[in-house]
Predicted model as a PDB file, atoms N, CA, C, CB and O in Angstrom, pLDDT in the B-factor column:
MODEL        1                                                                  
ATOM      1  N   MET A   1       6.363 -12.600 -12.701  1.00 42.00           N  
ATOM      2  CA  MET A   1       6.565 -11.603 -11.664  1.00 42.00           C  
ATOM      3  C   MET A   1       8.049 -11.331 -11.515  1.00 42.00           C  
ATOM      4  CB  MET A   1       5.955 -12.064 -10.324  1.00 42.00           C  
ATOM      5  O   MET A   1       8.884 -12.218 -11.689  1.00 42.00           O  
ATOM      6  N   SER A   2       8.354 -10.104 -11.194  1.00 53.00           N  
ATOM      7  CA  SER A   2       9.755  -9.716 -11.219  1.00 53.00           C  
ATOM      8  C   SER A   2      10.388  -9.642  -9.844  1.00 53.00           C  
ATOM      9  CB  SER A   2       9.896  -8.404 -11.895  1.00 53.00           C  
ATOM     10  O   SER A   2      11.440  -9.017  -9.701  1.00 53.00           O  
ATOM     11  N   GLY A   3       9.806 -10.241  -8.838  1.00 74.00           N  
ATOM     12  CA  GLY A   3      10.413 -10.204  -7.513  1.00 74.00           C  
ATOM     13  C   GLY A   3       9.507 -10.823  -6.476  1.00 74.00           C  
ATOM     14  O   GLY A   3       8.440 -11.350  -6.789  1.00 74.00           O  
ATOM     15  N   SER A   4       9.948 -10.751  -5.253  1.00 95.00           N  
ATOM     16  CA  SER A   4       9.142 -11.316  -4.180  1.00 95.00           C  
ATOM     17  C   SER A   4       8.177 -10.269  -3.646  1.00 95.00           C  
ATOM     18  CB  SER A   4      10.036 -11.851  -3.051  1.00 95.00           C  
ATOM     19  O   SER A   4       8.432  -9.069  -3.746  1.00 95.00           O  
ATOM     20  N   ILE A   5       7.091 -10.720  -3.089  1.00 97.00           N  
ATOM     21  CA  ILE A   5       6.107  -9.822  -2.504  1.00 97.00           C  
ATOM     22  C   ILE A   5       6.725  -9.037  -1.347  1.00 97.00           C  
ATOM     23  CB  ILE A   5       4.875 -10.611  -2.023  1.00 97.00           C  
ATOM     24  O   ILE A   5       6.358  -7.885  -1.114  1.00 97.00           O  
ATOM     25  N   GLU A   6       7.648  -9.645  -0.630  1.00 96.00           N  
ATOM     26  CA  GLU A   6       8.309  -8.948   0.477  1.00 96.00           C  
ATOM     27  C   GLU A   6       9.117  -7.755  -0.025  1.00 96.00           C  
ATOM     28  CB  GLU A   6       9.221  -9.912   1.247  1.00 96.00           C  
ATOM     29  O   GLU A   6       9.087  -6.683   0.579  1.00 96.00           O  
ATOM     30  N   ARG A   7       9.846  -7.943  -1.138  1.00 97.00           N  
ATOM     31  CA  ARG A   7      10.613  -6.834  -1.719  1.00 97.00           C  
ATOM     32  C   ARG A   7       9.678  -5.741  -2.235  1.00 97.00           C  
ATOM     33  CB  ARG A   7      11.518  -7.341  -2.862  1.00 97.00           C  
ATOM     34  O   ARG A   7       9.945  -4.553  -2.059  1.00 97.00           O  
ATOM     35  N   ALA A   8       8.590  -6.149  -2.867  1.00 97.00           N  
ATOM     36  CA  ALA A   8       7.624  -5.175  -3.369  1.00 97.00           C  
ATOM     37  C   ALA A   8       7.028  -4.378  -2.209  1.00 97.00           C  
ATOM     38  CB  ALA A   8       6.506  -5.880  -4.172  1.00 97.00           C  
ATOM     39  O   ALA A   8       6.881  -3.159  -2.300  1.00 97.00           O  
ATOM     40  N   HIS A   9       6.689  -5.060  -1.133  1.00 98.00           N  
ATOM     41  CA  HIS A   9       6.146  -4.391   0.054  1.00 98.00           C  
ATOM     42  C   HIS A   9       7.154  -3.403   0.623  1.00 98.00           C  
ATOM     43  CB  HIS A   9       5.753  -5.423   1.125  1.00 98.00           C  
ATOM     44  O   HIS A   9       6.794  -2.280   0.974  1.00 98.00           O  
ATOM     45  N   ASP A  10       8.391  -3.808   0.716  1.00 97.00           N  
ATOM     46  CA  ASP A  10       9.440  -2.938   1.247  1.00 97.00           C  
ATOM     47  C   ASP A  10       9.586  -1.681   0.392  1.00 97.00           C  
ATOM     48  CB  ASP A  10      10.781  -3.692   1.316  1.00 97.00           C  
ATOM     49  O   ASP A  10       9.676  -0.574   0.924  1.00 97.00           O  
ATOM     50  N   ARG A  11       9.609  -1.848  -0.923  1.00 96.00           N  
ATOM     51  CA  ARG A  11       9.735  -0.703  -1.836  1.00 96.00           C  
ATOM     52  C   ARG A  11       8.575   0.268  -1.680  1.00 96.00           C  
ATOM     53  CB  ARG A  11       9.814  -1.183  -3.285  1.00 96.00           C  
ATOM     54  O   ARG A  11       8.777   1.479  -1.589  1.00 96.00           O  
ATOM     55  N   VAL A  12       7.350  -0.271  -1.649  1.00 98.00           N  
ATOM     56  CA  VAL A  12       6.172   0.587  -1.514  1.00 98.00           C  
ATOM     57  C   VAL A  12       6.190   1.295  -0.167  1.00 98.00           C  
ATOM     58  CB  VAL A  12       4.874  -0.235  -1.671  1.00 98.00           C  
ATOM     59  O   VAL A  12       5.909   2.491  -0.089  1.00 98.00           O  
ATOM     60  N   THR A  13       6.518   0.565   0.893  1.00 97.00           N  
ATOM     61  CA  THR A  13       6.537   1.166   2.233  1.00 97.00           C  
ATOM     62  C   THR A  13       7.513   2.329   2.275  1.00 97.00           C  
ATOM     63  CB  THR A  13       6.914   0.117   3.300  1.00 97.00           C  
ATOM     64  O   THR A  13       7.171   3.399   2.779  1.00 97.00           O  
ATOM     65  N   ARG A  14       8.716   2.146   1.758  1.00 97.00           N  
ATOM     66  CA  ARG A  14       9.695   3.230   1.772  1.00 97.00           C  
ATOM     67  C   ARG A  14       9.223   4.437   0.970  1.00 97.00           C  
ATOM     68  CB  ARG A  14      11.023   2.740   1.225  1.00 97.00           C  
ATOM     69  O   ARG A  14       9.546   5.576   1.307  1.00 97.00           O  
ATOM     70  N   ARG A  15       8.473   4.191  -0.069  1.00 97.00           N  
ATOM     71  CA  ARG A  15       8.001   5.291  -0.917  1.00 97.00           C  
ATOM     72  C   ARG A  15       6.832   6.064  -0.293  1.00 97.00           C  
ATOM     73  CB  ARG A  15       7.583   4.749  -2.272  1.00 97.00           C  
ATOM     74  O   ARG A  15       6.756   7.282  -0.449  1.00 97.00           O  
ATOM     75  N   VAL A  16       5.922   5.379   0.409  1.00 97.00           N  
ATOM     76  CA  VAL A  16       4.669   6.025   0.813  1.00 97.00           C  
ATOM     77  C   VAL A  16       4.516   6.317   2.295  1.00 97.00           C  
ATOM     78  CB  VAL A  16       3.551   5.188   0.396  1.00 97.00           C  
ATOM     79  O   VAL A  16       3.686   7.148   2.664  1.00 97.00           O  
ATOM     80  N   ILE A  17       5.282   5.669   3.157  1.00 93.00           N  
ATOM     81  CA  ILE A  17       4.995   5.735   4.589  1.00 93.00           C  
ATOM     82  C   ILE A  17       5.105   7.145   5.160  1.00 93.00           C  
ATOM     83  CB  ILE A  17       5.927   4.823   5.335  1.00 93.00           C  
ATOM     84  O   ILE A  17       4.460   7.436   6.167  1.00 93.00           O  
ATOM     85  N   GLY A  18       5.876   8.009   4.573  1.00 92.00           N  
ATOM     86  CA  GLY A  18       5.981   9.372   5.078  1.00 92.00           C  
ATOM     87  C   GLY A  18       4.931  10.323   4.527  1.00 92.00           C  
ATOM     88  O   GLY A  18       4.872  11.480   4.943  1.00 92.00           O  
ATOM     89  N   MET A  19       4.109   9.863   3.608  1.00 96.00           N  
ATOM     90  CA  MET A  19       3.095  10.720   3.006  1.00 96.00           C  
ATOM     91  C   MET A  19       1.971  11.005   4.002  1.00 96.00           C  
ATOM     92  CB  MET A  19       2.530  10.069   1.733  1.00 96.00           C  
ATOM     93  O   MET A  19       1.471  10.098   4.667  1.00 96.00           O  
ATOM     94  N   LYS A  20       1.587  12.262   4.093  1.00 96.00           N  
ATOM     95  CA  LYS A  20       0.481  12.629   4.973  1.00 96.00           C  
ATOM     96  C   LYS A  20      -0.790  11.931   4.482  1.00 96.00           C  
ATOM     97  CB  LYS A  20       0.287  14.183   5.018  1.00 96.00           C  
ATOM     98  O   LYS A  20      -1.154  12.027   3.310  1.00 96.00           O  
ATOM     99  N   GLY A  21      -1.453  11.231   5.398  1.00 96.00           N  
ATOM    100  CA  GLY A  21      -2.682  10.521   5.064  1.00 96.00           C  
ATOM    101  C   GLY A  21      -2.506   9.023   4.908  1.00 96.00           C  
ATOM    102  O   GLY A  21      -3.492   8.287   4.887  1.00 96.00           O  
ATOM    103  N   VAL A  22      -1.249   8.550   4.796  1.00 96.00           N  
ATOM    104  CA  VAL A  22      -0.992   7.108   4.725  1.00 96.00           C  
ATOM    105  C   VAL A  22      -0.827   6.601   6.146  1.00 96.00           C  
ATOM    106  CB  VAL A  22       0.279   6.783   3.853  1.00 96.00           C  
ATOM    107  O   VAL A  22       0.026   7.089   6.889  1.00 96.00           O  
ATOM    108  N   SER A  23      -1.649   5.611   6.532  1.00 94.00           N  
ATOM    109  CA  SER A  23      -1.582   5.105   7.899  1.00 94.00           C  
ATOM    110  C   SER A  23      -0.821   3.793   8.023  1.00 94.00           C  
ATOM    111  CB  SER A  23      -2.964   4.925   8.436  1.00 94.00           C  
ATOM    112  O   SER A  23      -0.536   3.357   9.139  1.00 94.00           O  
ATOM    113  N   GLY A  24      -0.482   3.149   6.901  1.00 94.00           N  
ATOM    114  CA  GLY A  24       0.304   1.923   6.991  1.00 94.00           C  
ATOM    115  C   GLY A  24       0.320   1.153   5.687  1.00 94.00           C  
ATOM    116  O   GLY A  24      -0.318   1.536   4.706  1.00 94.00           O  
ATOM    117  N   THR A  25       1.074   0.045   5.697  1.00 96.00           N  
ATOM    118  CA  THR A  25       1.159  -0.856   4.545  1.00 96.00           C  
ATOM    119  C   THR A  25       1.180  -2.289   5.057  1.00 96.00           C  
ATOM    120  CB  THR A  25       2.426  -0.552   3.673  1.00 96.00           C  
ATOM    121  O   THR A  25       1.439  -2.540   6.233  1.00 96.00           O  
ATOM    122  N   ALA A  26       0.906  -3.214   4.160  1.00 97.00           N  
ATOM    123  CA  ALA A  26       0.922  -4.630   4.534  1.00 97.00           C  
ATOM    124  C   ALA A  26       0.993  -5.474   3.267  1.00 97.00           C  
ATOM    125  CB  ALA A  26      -0.337  -5.005   5.381  1.00 97.00           C  
ATOM    126  O   ALA A  26       0.827  -4.971   2.156  1.00 97.00           O  
ATOM    127  N   ILE A  27       1.240  -6.751   3.454  1.00 97.00           N  
ATOM    128  CA  ILE A  27       1.108  -7.733   2.387  1.00 97.00           C  
ATOM    129  C   ILE A  27      -0.269  -8.353   2.563  1.00 97.00           C  
ATOM    130  CB  ILE A  27       2.265  -8.825   2.426  1.00 97.00           C  
ATOM    131  O   ILE A  27      -0.630  -8.780   3.659  1.00 97.00           O  
ATOM    132  N   GLY A  28      -1.037  -8.401   1.475  1.00 97.00           N  
ATOM    133  CA  GLY A  28      -2.387  -8.943   1.550  1.00 97.00           C  
ATOM    134  C   GLY A  28      -2.702  -9.790   0.336  1.00 97.00           C  
ATOM    135  O   GLY A  28      -1.813 -10.204  -0.409  1.00 97.00           O  
ATOM    136  N   MET A  29      -3.975 -10.035   0.155  1.00 96.00           N  
ATOM    137  CA  MET A  29      -4.456 -10.832  -0.970  1.00 96.00           C  
ATOM    138  C   MET A  29      -5.549 -10.057  -1.693  1.00 96.00           C  
ATOM    139  CB  MET A  29      -4.981 -12.219  -0.494  1.00 96.00           C  
ATOM    140  O   MET A  29      -6.358  -9.366  -1.074  1.00 96.00           O  
ATOM    141  N   ARG A  30      -5.555 -10.188  -3.021  1.00 93.00           N  
ATOM    142  CA  ARG A  30      -6.630  -9.629  -3.838  1.00 93.00           C  
ATOM    143  C   ARG A  30      -6.911 -10.629  -4.946  1.00 93.00           C  
ATOM    144  CB  ARG A  30      -6.252  -8.208  -4.422  1.00 93.00           C  
ATOM    145  O   ARG A  30      -6.030 -10.960  -5.740  1.00 93.00           O  
ATOM    146  N   GLY A  31      -8.133 -11.100  -4.989  1.00 94.00           N  
ATOM    147  CA  GLY A  31      -8.497 -12.096  -5.996  1.00 94.00           C  
ATOM    148  C   GLY A  31      -7.719 -13.387  -5.851  1.00 94.00           C  
ATOM    149  O   GLY A  31      -7.455 -14.067  -6.842  1.00 94.00           O  
ATOM    150  N   GLY A  32      -7.344 -13.737  -4.618  1.00 95.00           N  
ATOM    151  CA  GLY A  32      -6.608 -14.969  -4.370  1.00 95.00           C  
ATOM    152  C   GLY A  32      -5.125 -14.901  -4.677  1.00 95.00           C  
ATOM    153  O   GLY A  32      -4.435 -15.919  -4.633  1.00 95.00           O  
ATOM    154  N   LYS A  33      -4.623 -13.703  -4.989  1.00 95.00           N  
ATOM    155  CA  LYS A  33      -3.201 -13.530  -5.301  1.00 95.00           C  
ATOM    156  C   LYS A  33      -2.607 -12.466  -4.384  1.00 95.00           C  
ATOM    157  CB  LYS A  33      -2.999 -13.139  -6.797  1.00 95.00           C  
ATOM    158  O   LYS A  33      -3.325 -11.580  -3.923  1.00 95.00           O  
ATOM    159  N   PRO A  34      -1.302 -12.543  -4.114  1.00 97.00           N  
ATOM    160  CA  PRO A  34      -0.686 -11.562  -3.216  1.00 97.00           C  
ATOM    161  C   PRO A  34      -0.683 -10.157  -3.804  1.00 97.00           C  
ATOM    162  CB  PRO A  34       0.733 -11.976  -2.890  1.00 97.00           C  
ATOM    163  O   PRO A  34      -0.573  -9.966  -5.015  1.00 97.00           O  
ATOM    164  N   CYS A  35      -0.809  -9.182  -2.909  1.00 98.00           N  
ATOM    165  CA  CYS A  35      -0.737  -7.778  -3.298  1.00 98.00           C  
ATOM    166  C   CYS A  35      -0.106  -6.994  -2.153  1.00 98.00           C  
ATOM    167  CB  CYS A  35      -2.151  -7.213  -3.654  1.00 98.00           C  
ATOM    168  O   CYS A  35       0.050  -7.505  -1.045  1.00 98.00           O  
ATOM    169  N   VAL A  36       0.244  -5.771  -2.434  1.00 98.00           N  
ATOM    170  CA  VAL A  36       0.726  -4.854  -1.408  1.00 98.00           C  
ATOM    171  C   VAL A  36      -0.451  -3.954  -1.047  1.00 98.00           C  
ATOM    172  CB  VAL A  36       1.980  -4.015  -1.902  1.00 98.00           C  
ATOM    173  O   VAL A  36      -1.076  -3.369  -1.932  1.00 98.00           O  
ATOM    174  N   LYS A  37      -0.757  -3.840   0.233  1.00 98.00           N  
ATOM    175  CA  LYS A  37      -1.847  -2.997   0.709  1.00 98.00           C  
ATOM    176  C   LYS A  37      -1.275  -1.676   1.191  1.00 98.00           C  
ATOM    177  CB  LYS A  37      -2.645  -3.697   1.838  1.00 98.00           C  
ATOM    178  O   LYS A  37      -0.233  -1.640   1.845  1.00 98.00           O  
ATOM    179  N   VAL A  38      -1.965  -0.592   0.862  1.00 98.00           N  
ATOM    180  CA  VAL A  38      -1.649   0.727   1.400  1.00 98.00           C  
ATOM    181  C   VAL A  38      -2.919   1.211   2.089  1.00 98.00           C  
ATOM    182  CB  VAL A  38      -1.161   1.740   0.268  1.00 98.00           C  
ATOM    183  O   VAL A  38      -3.984   1.271   1.476  1.00 98.00           O  
ATOM    184  N   TYR A  39      -2.796   1.554   3.367  1.00 96.00           N  
ATOM    185  CA  TYR A  39      -3.933   1.991   4.168  1.00 96.00           C  
ATOM    186  C   TYR A  39      -3.919   3.508   4.296  1.00 96.00           C  
ATOM    187  CB  TYR A  39      -3.911   1.327   5.562  1.00 96.00           C  
ATOM    188  O   TYR A  39      -2.895   4.114   4.609  1.00 96.00           O  
ATOM    189  N   LEU A  40      -5.095   4.114   4.043  1.00 97.00           N  
ATOM    190  CA  LEU A  40      -5.239   5.557   4.114  1.00 97.00           C  
ATOM    191  C   LEU A  40      -6.135   5.962   5.280  1.00 97.00           C  
ATOM    192  CB  LEU A  40      -5.802   6.097   2.804  1.00 97.00           C  
ATOM    193  O   LEU A  40      -7.055   5.235   5.652  1.00 97.00           O  
ATOM    194  N   GLU A  41      -5.852   7.132   5.850  1.00 96.00           N  
ATOM    195  CA  GLU A  41      -6.678   7.665   6.928  1.00 96.00           C  
ATOM    196  C   GLU A  41      -8.056   8.055   6.416  1.00 96.00           C  
ATOM    197  CB  GLU A  41      -5.997   8.870   7.577  1.00 96.00           C  
ATOM    198  O   GLU A  41      -9.058   7.852   7.102  1.00 96.00           O  
ATOM    199  N   LYS A  42      -8.110   8.620   5.203  1.00 96.00           N  
ATOM    200  CA  LYS A  42      -9.383   8.972   4.576  1.00 96.00           C  
ATOM    201  C   LYS A  42      -9.205   8.885   3.068  1.00 96.00           C  
ATOM    202  CB  LYS A  42      -9.862  10.403   5.008  1.00 96.00           C  
ATOM    203  O   LYS A  42      -8.084   8.897   2.560  1.00 96.00           O  
ATOM    204  N   ASP A  43     -10.329   8.798   2.359  1.00 96.00           N  
ATOM    205  CA  ASP A  43     -10.243   8.705   0.907  1.00 96.00           C  
ATOM    206  C   ASP A  43      -9.875  10.072   0.345  1.00 96.00           C  
ATOM    207  CB  ASP A  43     -11.581   8.197   0.297  1.00 96.00           C  
ATOM    208  O   ASP A  43     -10.588  11.053   0.553  1.00 96.00           O  
ATOM    209  N   ASP A  44      -8.766  10.124  -0.364  1.00 96.00           N  
ATOM    210  CA  ASP A  44      -8.247  11.366  -0.917  1.00 96.00           C  
ATOM    211  C   ASP A  44      -7.766  11.085  -2.343  1.00 96.00           C  
ATOM    212  CB  ASP A  44      -7.090  11.948  -0.028  1.00 96.00           C  
ATOM    213  O   ASP A  44      -6.714  10.472  -2.529  1.00 96.00           O  
ATOM    214  N   PRO A  45      -8.524  11.526  -3.348  1.00 96.00           N  
ATOM    215  CA  PRO A  45      -8.146  11.242  -4.732  1.00 96.00           C  
ATOM    216  C   PRO A  45      -6.751  11.750  -5.101  1.00 96.00           C  
ATOM    217  CB  PRO A  45      -9.156  11.850  -5.662  1.00 96.00           C  
ATOM    218  O   PRO A  45      -6.047  11.106  -5.877  1.00 96.00           O  
ATOM    219  N   ARG A  46      -6.348  12.894  -4.554  1.00 97.00           N  
ATOM    220  CA  ARG A  46      -5.000  13.414  -4.871  1.00 97.00           C  
ATOM    221  C   ARG A  46      -3.923  12.503  -4.306  1.00 97.00           C  
ATOM    222  CB  ARG A  46      -4.820  14.844  -4.313  1.00 97.00           C  
ATOM    223  O   ARG A  46      -2.901  12.280  -4.956  1.00 97.00           O  
ATOM    224  N   LEU A  47      -4.136  11.972  -3.102  1.00 97.00           N  
ATOM    225  CA  LEU A  47      -3.174  11.042  -2.520  1.00 97.00           C  
ATOM    226  C   LEU A  47      -3.166   9.735  -3.300  1.00 97.00           C  
ATOM    227  CB  LEU A  47      -3.499  10.780  -1.039  1.00 97.00           C  
ATOM    228  O   LEU A  47      -2.100   9.200  -3.602  1.00 97.00           O  
ATOM    229  N   ARG A  48      -4.341   9.221  -3.628  1.00 97.00           N  
ATOM    230  CA  ARG A  48      -4.411   7.979  -4.425  1.00 97.00           C  
ATOM    231  C   ARG A  48      -3.622   8.107  -5.723  1.00 97.00           C  
ATOM    232  CB  ARG A  48      -5.876   7.623  -4.742  1.00 97.00           C  
ATOM    233  O   ARG A  48      -2.961   7.161  -6.150  1.00 97.00           O  
ATOM    234  N   ALA A  49      -3.693   9.280  -6.347  1.00 97.00           N  
ATOM    235  CA  ALA A  49      -2.999   9.500  -7.623  1.00 97.00           C  
ATOM    236  C   ALA A  49      -1.486   9.432  -7.461  1.00 97.00           C  
ATOM    237  CB  ALA A  49      -3.393  10.852  -8.213  1.00 97.00           C  
ATOM    238  O   ALA A  49      -0.780   9.140  -8.427  1.00 97.00           O  
ATOM    239  N   ARG A  50      -0.978   9.694  -6.272  1.00 97.00           N  
ATOM    240  CA  ARG A  50       0.466   9.667  -6.018  1.00 97.00           C  
ATOM    241  C   ARG A  50       0.978   8.269  -5.666  1.00 97.00           C  
ATOM    242  CB  ARG A  50       0.808  10.628  -4.897  1.00 97.00           C  
ATOM    243  O   ARG A  50       2.189   8.047  -5.639  1.00 97.00           O  
ATOM    244  N   LEU A  51       0.077   7.330  -5.399  1.00 98.00           N  
ATOM    245  CA  LEU A  51       0.479   5.986  -4.991  1.00 98.00           C  
ATOM    246  C   LEU A  51       0.757   5.117  -6.206  1.00 98.00           C  
ATOM    247  CB  LEU A  51      -0.601   5.341  -4.117  1.00 98.00           C  
ATOM    248  O   LEU A  51       0.114   5.277  -7.244  1.00 98.00           O  
ATOM    249  N   PRO A  52       1.713   4.196  -6.085  1.00 97.00           N  
ATOM    250  CA  PRO A  52       1.978   3.283  -7.207  1.00 97.00           C  
ATOM    251  C   PRO A  52       0.796   2.334  -7.407  1.00 97.00           C  
ATOM    252  CB  PRO A  52       3.283   2.475  -6.963  1.00 97.00           C  
ATOM    253  O   PRO A  52       0.080   2.015  -6.457  1.00 97.00           O  
ATOM    254  N   ARG A  53       0.602   1.893  -8.629  1.00 97.00           N  
ATOM    255  CA  ARG A  53      -0.453   0.914  -8.920  1.00 97.00           C  
ATOM    256  C   ARG A  53       0.076  -0.511  -8.891  1.00 97.00           C  
ATOM    257  CB  ARG A  53      -1.079   1.200 -10.279  1.00 97.00           C  
ATOM    258  O   ARG A  53      -0.668  -1.461  -8.648  1.00 97.00           O  
ATOM    259  N   ARG A  54       1.376  -0.641  -9.143  1.00 97.00           N  
ATOM    260  CA  ARG A  54       2.036  -1.950  -9.122  1.00 97.00           C  
ATOM    261  C   ARG A  54       3.430  -1.770  -8.545  1.00 97.00           C  
ATOM    262  CB  ARG A  54       2.101  -2.587 -10.554  1.00 97.00           C  
ATOM    263  O   ARG A  54       4.011  -0.687  -8.597  1.00 97.00           O  
ATOM    264  N   ALA A  55       3.947  -2.854  -7.995  1.00 96.00           N  
ATOM    265  CA  ALA A  55       5.317  -2.857  -7.471  1.00 96.00           C  
ATOM    266  C   ALA A  55       5.878  -4.256  -7.626  1.00 96.00           C  
ATOM    267  CB  ALA A  55       5.364  -2.397  -5.973  1.00 96.00           C  
ATOM    268  O   ALA A  55       5.297  -5.219  -7.125  1.00 96.00           O  
ATOM    269  N   GLY A  56       6.997  -4.378  -8.312  1.00 93.00           N  
ATOM    270  CA  GLY A  56       7.634  -5.677  -8.481  1.00 93.00           C  
ATOM    271  C   GLY A  56       6.748  -6.716  -9.122  1.00 93.00           C  
ATOM    272  O   GLY A  56       6.904  -7.909  -8.859  1.00 93.00           O  
ATOM    273  N   GLY A  57       5.813  -6.287  -9.966  1.00 94.00           N  
ATOM    274  CA  GLY A  57       4.903  -7.223 -10.623  1.00 94.00           C  
ATOM    275  C   GLY A  57       3.649  -7.522  -9.829  1.00 94.00           C  
ATOM    276  O   GLY A  57       2.808  -8.296 -10.287  1.00 94.00           O  
ATOM    277  N   PHE A  58       3.496  -6.935  -8.659  1.00 97.00           N  
ATOM    278  CA  PHE A  58       2.334  -7.159  -7.801  1.00 97.00           C  
ATOM    279  C   PHE A  58       1.438  -5.925  -7.790  1.00 97.00           C  
ATOM    280  CB  PHE A  58       2.777  -7.512  -6.367  1.00 97.00           C  
ATOM    281  O   PHE A  58       1.934  -4.800  -7.846  1.00 97.00           O  
ATOM    282  N   PRO A  59       0.113  -6.127  -7.719  1.00 97.00           N  
ATOM    283  CA  PRO A  59      -0.772  -4.970  -7.629  1.00 97.00           C  
ATOM    284  C   PRO A  59      -0.682  -4.309  -6.262  1.00 97.00           C  
ATOM    285  CB  PRO A  59      -2.211  -5.380  -7.916  1.00 97.00           C  
ATOM    286  O   PRO A  59      -0.375  -4.958  -5.263  1.00 97.00           O  
ATOM    287  N   VAL A  60      -0.956  -3.004  -6.233  1.00 98.00           N  
ATOM    288  CA  VAL A  60      -1.047  -2.255  -4.982  1.00 98.00           C  
ATOM    289  C   VAL A  60      -2.531  -1.965  -4.762  1.00 98.00           C  
ATOM    290  CB  VAL A  60      -0.182  -0.916  -5.022  1.00 98.00           C  
ATOM    291  O   VAL A  60      -3.188  -1.355  -5.606  1.00 98.00           O  
ATOM    292  N   ASP A  61      -3.042  -2.404  -3.631  1.00 97.00           N  
ATOM    293  CA  ASP A  61      -4.454  -2.274  -3.285  1.00 97.00           C  
ATOM    294  C   ASP A  61      -4.585  -1.232  -2.175  1.00 97.00           C  
ATOM    295  CB  ASP A  61      -5.059  -3.650  -2.842  1.00 97.00           C  
ATOM    296  O   ASP A  61      -3.901  -1.326  -1.156  1.00 97.00           O  
ATOM    297  N   VAL A  62      -5.454  -0.246  -2.364  1.00 97.00           N  
ATOM    298  CA  VAL A  62      -5.617   0.842  -1.400  1.00 97.00           C  
ATOM    299  C   VAL A  62      -6.909   0.629  -0.609  1.00 97.00           C  
ATOM    300  CB  VAL A  62      -5.632   2.225  -2.119  1.00 97.00           C  
ATOM    301  O   VAL A  62      -7.961   0.343  -1.182  1.00 97.00           O  
ATOM    302  N   GLU A  63      -6.815   0.772   0.716  1.00 96.00           N  
ATOM    303  CA  GLU A  63      -7.976   0.666   1.597  1.00 96.00           C  
ATOM    304  C   GLU A  63      -8.016   1.868   2.521  1.00 96.00           C  
ATOM    305  CB  GLU A  63      -7.940  -0.650   2.414  1.00 96.00           C  
ATOM    306  O   GLU A  63      -6.982   2.332   3.000  1.00 96.00           O  
ATOM    307  N   VAL A  64      -9.203   2.360   2.764  1.00 96.00           N  
ATOM    308  CA  VAL A  64      -9.391   3.444   3.729  1.00 96.00           C  
ATOM    309  C   VAL A  64      -9.722   2.807   5.076  1.00 96.00           C  
ATOM    310  CB  VAL A  64     -10.529   4.443   3.269  1.00 96.00           C  
ATOM    311  O   VAL A  64     -10.737   2.127   5.225  1.00 96.00           O  
ATOM    312  N   THR A  65      -8.846   3.041   6.055  1.00 92.00           N  
ATOM    313  CA  THR A  65      -9.015   2.408   7.366  1.00 92.00           C  
ATOM    314  C   THR A  65      -9.188   3.410   8.494  1.00 92.00           C  
ATOM    315  CB  THR A  65      -7.836   1.529   7.664  1.00 92.00           C  
ATOM    316  O   THR A  65      -9.536   3.028   9.611  1.00 92.00           O  
ATOM    317  N   GLY A  66      -8.951   4.682   8.219  1.00 83.00           N  
ATOM    318  CA  GLY A  66      -8.927   5.659   9.278  1.00 83.00           C  
ATOM    319  C   GLY A  66      -7.539   5.677   9.901  1.00 83.00           C  
ATOM    320  O   GLY A  66      -6.627   4.992   9.438  1.00 83.00           O  
ATOM    321  N   LYS A  67      -7.395   6.468  10.952  1.00 81.00           N  
ATOM    322  CA  LYS A  67      -6.096   6.530  11.629  1.00 81.00           C  
ATOM    323  C   LYS A  67      -5.835   5.233  12.366  1.00 81.00           C  
ATOM    324  CB  LYS A  67      -6.039   7.720  12.606  1.00 81.00           C  
ATOM    325  O   LYS A  67      -6.738   4.659  12.974  1.00 81.00           O  
ATOM    326  N   VAL A  68      -4.612   4.782  12.310  1.00 76.00           N  
ATOM    327  CA  VAL A  68      -4.194   3.584  13.026  1.00 76.00           C  
ATOM    328  C   VAL A  68      -3.393   4.042  14.237  1.00 76.00           C  
ATOM    329  CB  VAL A  68      -3.352   2.615  12.106  1.00 76.00           C  
ATOM    330  O   VAL A  68      -2.422   4.789  14.109  1.00 76.00           O  
ATOM    331  N   ARG A  69      -3.804   3.595  15.389  1.00 76.00           N  
ATOM    332  CA  ARG A  69      -3.104   3.979  16.629  1.00 76.00           C  
ATOM    333  C   ARG A  69      -2.427   2.772  17.244  1.00 76.00           C  
ATOM    334  CB  ARG A  69      -4.083   4.611  17.645  1.00 76.00           C  
ATOM    335  O   ARG A  69      -2.957   1.661  17.230  1.00 76.00           O  
ATOM    336  N   ARG A  70      -1.251   3.013  17.779  1.00 72.00           N  
ATOM    337  CA  ARG A  70      -0.522   1.944  18.466  1.00 72.00           C  
ATOM    338  C   ARG A  70      -1.220   1.629  19.782  1.00 72.00           C  
ATOM    339  CB  ARG A  70       0.963   2.346  18.715  1.00 72.00           C  
ATOM    340  O   ARG A  70      -1.708   2.525  20.470  1.00 72.00           O  
ATOM    341  N   LEU A  71      -1.262   0.367  20.117  1.00 75.00           N  
ATOM    342  CA  LEU A  71      -1.863  -0.056  21.393  1.00 75.00           C  
ATOM    343  C   LEU A  71      -0.837  -0.093  22.487  1.00 75.00           C  
ATOM    344  CB  LEU A  71      -2.518  -1.423  21.260  1.00 75.00           C  
ATOM    345  O   LEU A  71      -1.161  -0.426  23.627  1.00 75.00           O  
TER     346      LEU A  71                                                      
ENDMDL                                                                          
END                                                                             
């Protein structure tokens, strides 16, 4: 792996957080290994195509969560 999961998360967040339809990012797990999560408001194939598949040697996992509202 070419970096820390925190750096990978930071890079992905800076790249995607302003995109319409992206509701957030996080560090998560996939298959027992760390990944960067990107949360979408709805499933949109065109938006998915614009998202990175890997960052810093870590996979990027996309989940549809709906809109996220601050409490």
